[in-house]
Residue, then its C-alpha position, 0 to 999 in steps of 0.5 A: g513516499a513523494a506522492n504522500l508528502i505532495v498530497a498530505l497537507p492538502v488532505g489535512a486541510c480537507a480533513d479540517r473542512l470536511g471531517k476526518g471520517r469522511v476523508a479517511r473513508w475516501g482513503g479507504a475507498l481508494i484501496p480497492f482501485g490500487v488494488a486493482l490497478t496494481a493487479y492490472a500492472a502485474s497481470y499486464g507485465t506478465s502477459h506482455p513482457p517488454t521486448d525493447s527499451g521503450g517497453r521496459l519503460s513504459l512498464l516501469l512508468l506503470f508501476v511508478a504510476v501504481q506506487c504513486l497511487w499507493g502513496v496518495v491512498s496512504a495519505v488520504g486514509n492514514g493521516p485523517a485516520q491518526a488524527l481520529y485515533a488521537d481524538s478518540v483516545a482520552t488525554g491522559e490514556r494516549s500513551h498506552a493506545y499509541t504504544a499499542l497501535f505502533v506495536i501492531y504496526l511494527l509487527a505487521s512491517v516485519v511479518g509482511p516482508a518476512l513473508t514476502i522473503v519466504l514467497f520469493e525464496s519459494h520459487g525458482e532455484a532457491g530464489r536465485t531465478w524466477s519467472l514472471t508468473p511466480l513473481r505476479n502471484v507473489i504480488f497477487a497474495g500481497l494484493g490479497f492480504e491488502l483486502v483482507a487487511m481493509g475488511 
């Protein structure tokens, strides 16, 4: 949220100067980096569980940095892509096109969290107790879906 907000206006200015398509491609190019950094953070947290408050804080800061990167990815990829979408649809047909776009977006916004709940609930004792490895695997599953959606 905050990272997206901070970079949205500069990204919009870049898109106006350099082209929306170019900036949207930069956002797409950042996705594998975000996936790799998220996978690293999840793997590191699983293989090196923090034993003290300093270690927990360091791991928390790593995950905050990862989430900030995803905010930047969202701002760089989605803002210019939305502008390209608007430019590519005829003025009288935008209502139908945007309805379809947001239905797909809302469907993904429901299916993604529902799938996450199923994955989390399938680990441990009906989701009441978890260990780090299954949680890491749920994160990896989500990252796999991110890569599939990117392609």
